[in-house]
Rosetta silent file (secondary structure, phi, psi, omega in degrees, C-alpha in Angstrom):
SEQUENCE: MKHYLLYILLFLGISLVHAQEATDVIDDTEWLTIEEIEAPQTSSPVADTDTLPLTQKEIDRLFWQPDPMRAVWLGAVIPGAGQIYNRSYWKLPIVYGGFMGCIYAISWTNRQYEGYKQAYRDIYYDIQNGTLSESPDKSYIAILPEGYNIASMGGASTYQSRLKEWQNSSHRQRDLSILVTIAVYALSLIDAYVDAQLFNFDMSNDLSLDVTPQLYYDMHNQRTAEVKLAISF
SCORE:     score description
SCORE:     0.000 S_00000001
   1 L     0.000  -40.205  178.098 -142.996 -104.166  147.599 S_00000001
   2 H   -63.379  -33.589  179.644 -139.441 -104.442  146.345 S_00000001
   3 H   -67.736  -39.879  178.206 -140.081 -108.111  145.477 S_00000001
   4 H   -63.832  -39.824  179.305 -143.072 -107.212  143.327 S_00000001
   5 H   -64.692  -37.325  178.385 -141.058 -104.562  141.494 S_00000001
   6 H   -65.987  -41.355  179.107 -138.296 -107.093  140.839 S_00000001
   7 H   -63.847  -38.724  179.911 -140.784 -109.609  139.426 S_00000001
   8 H   -65.528  -43.226  178.869 -142.266 -106.960  137.125 S_00000001
   9 H   -64.007  -38.737  178.867 -138.848 -105.958  135.773 S_00000001
  10 H   -64.768  -40.812  178.920 -137.951 -109.637  135.191 S_00000001
  11 H   -64.203  -41.609  178.491 -141.223 -110.197  133.350 S_00000001
  12 H   -64.151  -39.384  179.169 -140.632 -107.156  131.119 S_00000001
  13 H   -64.102  -42.482  178.266 -137.086 -108.343  130.301 S_00000001
  14 H   -64.741  -39.113  179.451 -138.273 -111.805  129.249 S_00000001
  15 H   -63.059  -40.518  178.801 -141.019 -110.239  127.107 S_00000001
  16 H   -65.158  -38.432  179.374 -138.489 -108.009  125.338 S_00000001
  17 H   -63.797  -45.478  178.643 -136.241 -110.981  124.567 S_00000001
  18 H   -64.289  -37.730  177.818 -139.123 -112.933  123.025 S_00000001
  19 H   -64.107  -40.752  178.139 -140.228 -109.934  121.005 S_00000001
  20 H   -63.188  -41.913  178.941 -136.716 -109.484  119.587 S_00000001
  21 H   -63.477  -40.723  178.696 -136.551 -113.171  118.553 S_00000001
  22 H   -64.804  -37.539  178.290 -139.902 -112.911  116.798 S_00000001
  23 H   -64.925  -39.868  178.589 -138.720 -109.811  114.942 S_00000001
  24 H   -64.182  -38.614  178.859 -135.594 -111.634  113.754 S_00000001
  25 H   -64.814  -41.066  179.982 -137.692 -114.532  112.452 S_00000001
  26 H   -66.125  -39.504 -179.351 -139.956 -112.149  110.556 S_00000001
  27 H   -67.446  -33.817 -178.616 -136.991 -110.304  109.044 S_00000001
  28 H   -80.083  -10.778 -178.496 -135.395 -113.558  107.891 S_00000001
  29 L   -80.110  136.816  179.909 -138.620 -114.763  106.246 S_00000001
  30 L   -88.608  113.240 -177.961 -138.868 -114.294  102.416 S_00000001
  31 L   -93.126  143.998  177.219 -142.138 -112.548  101.644 S_00000001
  32 L   -93.810  138.516  175.831 -143.865 -112.756   98.261 S_00000001
  33 L   -78.339  171.333 -179.823 -145.165 -109.634   96.591 S_00000001
  34 H   -65.687  -38.035 -179.943 -148.666 -109.392   95.177 S_00000001
  35 H   -63.916  -38.797 -179.529 -147.279 -109.641   91.619 S_00000001
  36 H   -69.750  -33.013  179.538 -145.425 -112.828   92.489 S_00000001
  37 H   -71.546  -38.900 -176.371 -148.484 -114.341   94.089 S_00000001
  38 H   -83.047  -16.481 -178.017 -150.724 -113.512   91.098 S_00000001
  39 L   -68.986  137.376  179.144 -148.121 -114.505   88.425 S_00000001
  40 L   -70.957  145.282  178.463 -148.851 -117.921   86.818 S_00000001
  41 L   -79.967  124.595 -177.797 -146.332 -120.657   87.479 S_00000001
  42 L   -84.020  -21.658 -179.337 -144.461 -121.583   84.303 S_00000001
  43 L  -133.181  149.277 -179.415 -143.036 -124.804   85.603 S_00000001
  44 L  -133.588  138.526  178.917 -144.375 -127.441   87.839 S_00000001
  45 H   -63.634  -15.847  179.490 -142.547 -130.218   89.615 S_00000001
  46 H   -75.818  -21.574 -177.076 -145.240 -132.550   88.385 S_00000001
  47 H   -63.088  -35.311  179.854 -144.137 -131.967   84.748 S_00000001
  48 H   -65.850  -31.761 -179.065 -140.973 -133.954   85.276 S_00000001
  49 H   -77.378  -13.708  179.721 -142.976 -136.915   86.484 S_00000001
  50 L   -77.598  -15.934 -179.638 -145.122 -136.787   83.316 S_00000001
  51 L   -70.541  124.623 -177.914 -142.155 -137.882   81.132 S_00000001
  52 L   -77.474  142.698  177.927 -142.528 -141.527   80.243 S_00000001
  53 L   -70.665  153.756  179.004 -139.471 -143.760   80.720 S_00000001
  54 L   -68.978  141.579  175.386 -137.735 -145.232   77.652 S_00000001
  55 L   -78.118  165.950  179.492 -138.737 -148.721   76.656 S_00000001
  56 H   -64.157  -33.210  178.660 -136.192 -151.491   76.330 S_00000001
  57 H   -66.097  -40.184  178.641 -136.589 -151.398   72.544 S_00000001
  58 H   -69.611  -36.140  176.513 -135.770 -147.676   72.449 S_00000001
  59 H   -64.756  -43.631  178.956 -132.774 -148.192   74.721 S_00000001
  60 H   -63.432  -33.597  179.022 -131.484 -150.999   72.489 S_00000001
  61 H   -69.729  -36.425  179.609 -131.898 -148.732   69.463 S_00000001
  62 H   -68.746  -38.081 -176.520 -129.863 -145.961   71.077 S_00000001
  63 L  -106.589   31.767 -176.635 -127.004 -148.265   72.053 S_00000001
  64 L   -72.114  136.717  178.145 -127.200 -150.524   68.981 S_00000001
  65 L  -131.676  121.228 -178.815 -123.923 -152.078   67.821 S_00000001
  66 L   -68.606  149.484  177.028 -123.778 -154.150   64.592 S_00000001
  67 L   -89.979  119.015 -176.692 -122.373 -157.659   64.676 S_00000001
  68 H   -58.264  -43.372 -178.110 -119.433 -157.901   62.203 S_00000001
  69 H   -67.619  -36.100  177.290 -119.971 -161.582   61.395 S_00000001
  70 H   -66.206  -38.619  176.863 -123.668 -161.072   60.827 S_00000001
  71 H   -61.727  -39.480  179.596 -122.887 -158.208   58.459 S_00000001
  72 H   -66.701  -45.343 -178.359 -120.516 -160.505   56.514 S_00000001
  73 H   -65.867  -38.623  176.896 -123.050 -163.345   56.269 S_00000001
  74 H   -64.078  -42.554  178.091 -125.807 -161.015   55.128 S_00000001
  75 H   -67.688  -28.667  178.781 -123.521 -159.521   52.491 S_00000001
  76 H   -71.903  -35.426 -179.728 -122.477 -163.003   51.365 S_00000001
  77 H   -77.742  -47.778 -179.761 -126.082 -164.072   50.772 S_00000001
  78 L  -127.742  112.948  178.824 -127.293 -160.779   49.249 S_00000001
  79 L   -56.092  130.036 -179.377 -124.692 -158.295   47.951 S_00000001
  80 L    93.459  -13.226 -179.810 -125.131 -154.980   49.712 S_00000001
  81 H   -67.497  -30.873  177.113 -127.132 -156.453   52.606 S_00000001
  82 H   -64.843  -38.991  177.498 -124.155 -155.987   54.929 S_00000001
  83 H   -68.454  -36.119  176.362 -124.080 -152.271   54.171 S_00000001
  84 H   -65.838  -41.849  179.141 -127.842 -152.056   54.796 S_00000001
  85 H   -62.901  -36.633  178.414 -127.403 -153.883   58.108 S_00000001
  86 L   -81.189   -0.452 -179.667 -124.663 -151.418   59.121 S_00000001
  87 L    64.849   27.116  175.178 -126.950 -148.518   58.115 S_00000001
  88 L   -98.188   67.316 -173.161 -124.366 -147.313   55.581 S_00000001
  89 H   -67.411  -24.857 -177.672 -126.978 -146.657   52.927 S_00000001
  90 H   -69.033  -15.432  179.280 -124.779 -144.189   51.027 S_00000001
  91 H   -84.980  -12.378 -176.848 -122.501 -147.083   50.020 S_00000001
  92 H   -60.860  -44.132  177.079 -125.247 -148.961   48.178 S_00000001
  93 H   -59.575  -33.931  178.897 -124.866 -147.030   44.875 S_00000001
  94 H   -68.430  -45.783 -178.188 -121.135 -147.832   44.939 S_00000001
  95 H   -65.102  -52.056 -176.813 -121.659 -151.535   45.630 S_00000001
  96 H   -71.618  -30.796  174.220 -124.477 -152.066   43.160 S_00000001
  97 H   -63.682  -41.101  176.769 -122.842 -149.828   40.575 S_00000001
  98 H   -63.389  -42.884  179.918 -119.700 -151.964   40.755 S_00000001
  99 H   -66.373  -41.459 -179.892 -121.687 -155.175   40.399 S_00000001
 100 H   -64.673  -39.497  177.220 -123.734 -153.858   37.488 S_00000001
 101 H   -64.539  -41.515  179.703 -120.586 -152.741   35.667 S_00000001
 102 H   -67.111  -40.608  179.936 -118.922 -156.103   36.182 S_00000001
 103 H   -65.344  -39.368  177.256 -122.006 -158.026   35.053 S_00000001
 104 H   -64.579  -40.463  179.181 -122.232 -155.908   31.909 S_00000001
 105 H   -64.075  -41.111  178.267 -118.543 -156.513   31.170 S_00000001
 106 H   -63.522  -44.856 -178.757 -118.983 -160.272   31.601 S_00000001
 107 H   -63.833  -44.219 -177.311 -122.033 -160.307   29.340 S_00000001
 108 H   -67.472  -46.601  179.984 -120.394 -158.203   26.608 S_00000001
 109 H   -67.487  -30.983  178.052 -117.080 -160.089   26.538 S_00000001
 110 H   -70.028  -37.963  175.505 -118.916 -163.414   26.613 S_00000001
 111 H   -63.916  -40.517  176.594 -120.967 -162.443   23.546 S_00000001
 112 H   -61.761  -44.205 -178.674 -117.764 -161.455   21.775 S_00000001
 113 H   -63.314  -45.159 -179.697 -116.136 -164.735   22.733 S_00000001
 114 H   -64.775  -38.359  179.489 -119.074 -166.844   21.571 S_00000001
 115 H   -66.213  -44.611  178.739 -119.269 -164.956   18.259 S_00000001
 116 H   -66.540  -37.174 -179.691 -115.543 -165.356   17.484 S_00000001
 117 H   -65.560  -43.046  178.957 -115.605 -168.999   18.533 S_00000001
 118 H   -66.873  -39.921  178.596 -118.529 -169.800   16.271 S_00000001
 119 H   -64.951  -39.842  179.122 -116.965 -167.901   13.347 S_00000001
 120 H   -64.490  -42.054  179.909 -113.656 -169.725   13.826 S_00000001
 121 H   -64.928  -41.181 -177.755 -115.376 -173.117   13.852 S_00000001
 122 H   -68.346  -43.064 -178.403 -117.416 -172.325   10.751 S_00000001
 123 H   -70.321  -32.831  176.745 -114.482 -171.019    8.682 S_00000001
 124 H   -65.355  -42.440  179.628 -112.330 -173.945    9.784 S_00000001
 125 H   -66.171  -43.320 -178.392 -115.046 -176.393    8.689 S_00000001
 126 H   -68.120  -35.188  177.317 -115.628 -174.631    5.344 S_00000001
 127 H   -67.579  -41.919 -179.681 -111.895 -174.506    4.559 S_00000001
 128 H   -65.748  -33.936 -177.337 -111.503 -178.177    5.332 S_00000001
 129 H   -99.686    0.416  177.899 -114.502 -179.107    3.164 S_00000001
 130 L    70.720   27.408 -178.511 -113.866 -176.558    0.415 S_00000001
 131 L  -112.605   28.059 -179.404 -117.183 -174.809    0.965 S_00000001
 132 L   -62.128  133.394 -174.609 -115.833 -171.351    1.818 S_00000001
 133 L  -139.196  153.508  175.905 -118.417 -168.745    0.896 S_00000001
 134 L   -97.035   17.482 -177.574 -118.862 -164.967    0.981 S_00000001
 135 L   -67.271  137.165  178.478 -122.531 -165.325    1.882 S_00000001
 136 L   -62.669  -16.777  179.473 -123.753 -162.875    4.576 S_00000001
 137 L   -73.960  -19.080  179.274 -125.407 -165.829    6.306 S_00000001
 138 L   -72.046  138.875 -177.219 -122.008 -167.231    7.265 S_00000001
 139 H   -64.756  -36.499 -178.918 -120.952 -166.327   10.788 S_00000001
 140 H   -75.589  -15.673  173.166 -117.394 -165.449    9.776 S_00000001
 141 H   -88.524  -39.355 -178.584 -118.745 -163.031    7.138 S_00000001
 142 H   -66.889  -24.327 -177.559 -121.385 -161.451    9.426 S_00000001
 143 L   -85.516  -10.812 -179.726 -118.748 -160.708   12.048 S_00000001
 144 L   -67.592  146.650  173.067 -116.545 -158.745    9.657 S_00000001
 145 L   -63.390  157.666 -177.562 -116.515 -154.936    9.961 S_00000001
 146 L   -64.594  132.668 -179.835 -118.499 -153.077    7.322 S_00000001
 147 L    91.797   -0.856 -179.950 -116.614 -152.778    4.018 S_00000001
 148 L  -108.319  153.939  173.176 -114.308 -155.740    4.721 S_00000001
 149 L  -138.975 -176.609 -176.461 -114.196 -159.202    3.133 S_00000001
 150 L   -63.786  -38.762 -178.773 -111.999 -162.277    3.393 S_00000001
 151 L   -65.617  -40.940  179.768 -109.554 -160.971    0.809 S_00000001
 152 L   -70.554  -15.112  176.218 -109.097 -157.650    2.622 S_00000001
 153 L   -89.810    2.278  176.795 -108.359 -159.582    5.800 S_00000001
 154 L   101.461   11.570 -179.728 -105.393 -161.280    4.107 S_00000001
 155 L   102.796  170.444 -175.415 -107.054 -164.420    2.781 S_00000001
 156 H   -64.419  -43.887 -177.704 -108.900 -167.337    4.351 S_00000001
 157 H   -66.087  -43.804  179.649 -105.922 -168.711    6.337 S_00000001
 158 H   -66.152  -39.838  178.889 -104.937 -165.306    7.729 S_00000001
 159 H   -65.446  -37.432  177.083 -108.530 -164.493    8.594 S_00000001
 160 H   -62.842  -41.392  178.463 -108.870 -167.836   10.338 S_00000001
 161 H   -65.445  -38.886  178.222 -105.782 -167.083   12.449 S_00000001
 162 H   -65.691  -39.980  177.465 -107.147 -163.656   13.369 S_00000001
 163 H   -61.410  -37.698  177.383 -110.441 -165.178   14.435 S_00000001
 164 H   -64.497  -42.292  179.075 -108.506 -167.541   16.677 S_00000001
 165 H   -64.834  -43.501  179.227 -106.613 -164.600   18.243 S_00000001
 166 H   -64.676  -36.123  177.531 -109.811 -162.624   18.753 S_00000001
 167 H   -63.340  -45.914 -179.998 -111.441 -165.646   20.332 S_00000001
 168 H   -66.319  -38.459 -179.867 -108.570 -166.075   22.807 S_00000001
 169 H   -65.648  -45.699  179.003 -108.466 -162.355   23.574 S_00000001
 170 H   -66.930  -30.797  176.684 -112.199 -162.133   24.306 S_00000001
 171 H   -65.562  -42.735  178.121 -111.913 -165.283   26.418 S_00000001
 172 H   -65.266  -41.210  179.421 -109.208 -163.652   28.573 S_00000001
 173 H   -64.623  -37.162  177.278 -111.254 -160.460   28.896 S_00000001
 174 H   -65.955  -43.370  178.338 -114.301 -162.437   30.026 S_00000001
 175 H   -63.786  -38.276  178.168 -112.244 -164.308   32.633 S_00000001
 176 H   -65.396  -38.576  177.623 -110.746 -161.026   33.821 S_00000001
 177 H   -63.538  -37.977  177.197 -114.234 -159.537   34.177 S_00000001
 178 H   -65.268  -41.738  178.090 -115.252 -162.531   36.299 S_00000001
 179 H   -63.654  -39.794  178.245 -112.192 -162.049   38.531 S_00000001
 180 H   -64.914  -37.847  177.409 -112.985 -158.353   38.957 S_00000001
 181 H   -63.284  -41.521  176.685 -116.552 -159.263   39.922 S_00000001
 182 H   -63.214  -38.947  178.821 -115.242 -161.674   42.567 S_00000001
 183 H   -65.250  -41.556  177.554 -112.930 -158.935   43.843 S_00000001
 184 H   -63.538  -39.962  177.802 -115.817 -156.458   44.104 S_00000001
 185 H   -62.369  -44.947  178.878 -117.840 -159.096   45.960 S_00000001
 186 H   -65.408  -39.910  179.254 -114.962 -159.730   48.400 S_00000001
 187 H   -64.718  -34.597  177.718 -114.417 -155.998   48.936 S_00000001
 188 H   -66.534  -35.242  177.528 -118.083 -155.530   49.791 S_00000001
 189 H   -71.379  -41.969  178.411 -117.774 -158.232   52.485 S_00000001
 190 H   -62.858  -41.925  179.552 -114.553 -156.723   53.857 S_00000001
 191 H   -63.173  -40.707  179.131 -116.161 -153.283   53.938 S_00000001
 192 H   -63.471  -40.725 -179.661 -119.186 -154.656   55.809 S_00000001
 193 H   -66.949  -48.900 -177.800 -116.946 -156.334   58.393 S_00000001
 194 H   -66.066  -39.785 -179.883 -114.661 -153.336   58.946 S_00000001
 195 H   -63.707  -37.538  177.267 -117.581 -150.897   59.020 S_00000001
 196 H   -69.226  -37.612  179.022 -119.290 -152.969   61.715 S_00000001
 197 H   -65.711  -38.445 -175.910 -116.078 -153.165   63.760 S_00000001
 198 L  -101.459   26.050 -175.193 -115.544 -149.389   63.596 S_00000001
 199 L   -61.799  -41.645 -178.373 -119.222 -148.456   63.961 S_00000001
 200 L  -104.341   16.415 -179.634 -118.683 -146.531   67.217 S_00000001
 201 L   -74.015  128.758 -176.961 -115.107 -145.482   66.522 S_00000001
 202 L  -116.155  115.299  178.443 -114.693 -141.783   67.218 S_00000001
 203 L   -89.526  127.055 -178.113 -111.759 -139.955   65.659 S_00000001
 204 L   -68.071  148.269  176.633 -110.726 -136.896   67.624 S_00000001
 205 L   -75.719   -9.760 -177.857 -110.749 -133.510   65.889 S_00000001
 206 L   -91.552   15.518  179.579 -107.335 -132.803   67.436 S_00000001
 207 L   -62.854  125.491 -178.009 -105.574 -135.280   65.156 S_00000001
 208 E  -152.839  158.018  177.968 -102.287 -133.661   64.090 S_00000001
 209 E  -115.892  123.049 -178.163  -98.796 -134.514   62.926 S_00000001
 210 E  -110.950  117.778  178.767  -95.909 -132.773   64.645 S_00000001
 211 E  -105.829  118.295 -174.778  -92.545 -132.756   62.838 S_00000001
 212 E  -130.645  125.130  173.166  -89.699 -131.659   65.106 S_00000001
 213 E   -71.957  146.737 -175.870  -85.938 -131.608   64.363 S_00000001
 214 E  -145.175  139.993  177.220  -83.860 -133.065   67.166 S_00000001
 215 E  -111.028  138.183  177.187  -80.146 -133.277   67.994 S_00000001
 216 E  -150.980  167.567  179.897  -78.607 -136.068   70.039 S_00000001
 217 E  -104.825  130.241 -179.538  -75.243 -137.740   70.672 S_00000001
 218 L   -82.680 -170.043 -175.768  -74.658 -141.258   69.378 S_00000001
 219 L   -67.653  -18.778  177.232  -72.607 -144.026   70.970 S_00000001
 220 L   -96.610   13.735  178.484  -69.371 -142.422   69.676 S_00000001
 221 L    60.994   35.875  176.867  -70.280 -139.113   71.352 S_00000001
 222 L  -109.693  141.357 -178.838  -70.854 -137.448   68.004 S_00000001
 223 E   -73.347  132.354 -178.496  -73.673 -135.036   67.421 S_00000001
 224 E  -133.027  144.151  179.805  -76.320 -136.402   65.083 S_00000001
 225 E  -104.702  147.655  176.669  -79.476 -134.834   63.730 S_00000001
 226 E  -149.065  166.281  177.305  -82.811 -136.556   63.298 S_00000001
 227 E  -113.492  127.372 -177.356  -86.431 -135.722   62.571 S_00000001
 228 E  -104.053  125.672  178.597  -89.042 -136.679   65.157 S_00000001
 229 E  -107.670  129.764  179.546  -92.616 -137.423   64.043 S_00000001
 230 E  -132.178  123.759  177.834  -95.393 -137.342   66.641 S_00000001
 231 E  -106.749  122.348  178.944  -99.045 -138.086   65.903 S_00000001
 232 E  -111.967  135.719  178.156 -101.516 -136.878   68.498 S_00000001
 233 L  -154.526    0.000    0.000 -105.170 -137.938   68.571 S_00000001
């Protein structure tokens, strides 16, 4: 009888231990309320898988880096093409404005030069042949300012000398305009090259100049003052 009682007590003890473990599992479990069960899910793990991967063309566009030499060659063939290749479109009005101004200067000074040259040749020929005339059809008369004639210019010889000076002056101005045009062309190529080289250059916002006075002892053990400049970026 005592053995049966012992078995019953042992069975009850094991049952209590299992019941306690089950209670602990239930307490540690996170239960959902009715509101949470009925609430619609705003996000789904499947949504992330719906995003399409970037194509190679889109990746190349994001990490695009211009080739400096290609920018130079494009600008050499077509002025301003290097700036277009570098995507610096805001520079186009500057480049084309410079070229248009230079071309206008060349055209205007060249017309002046041709007019003075023709007038000088005609007055030289008429003086040599004694056929000097005040006719408006003569080039050296048509080029005179309004209200002026050969006599008011100091005579035929003086007027001829002035025409020669004006011819030389307009010739120099035309040559100078051509040189300026070449300089603008070269600057556009240099800008295209440098812009391509520094396309991804990032200047820090912490760029600053620190000026600090400093005292030190020289080789003769004498105190000397200096100014220390430090640029941080």
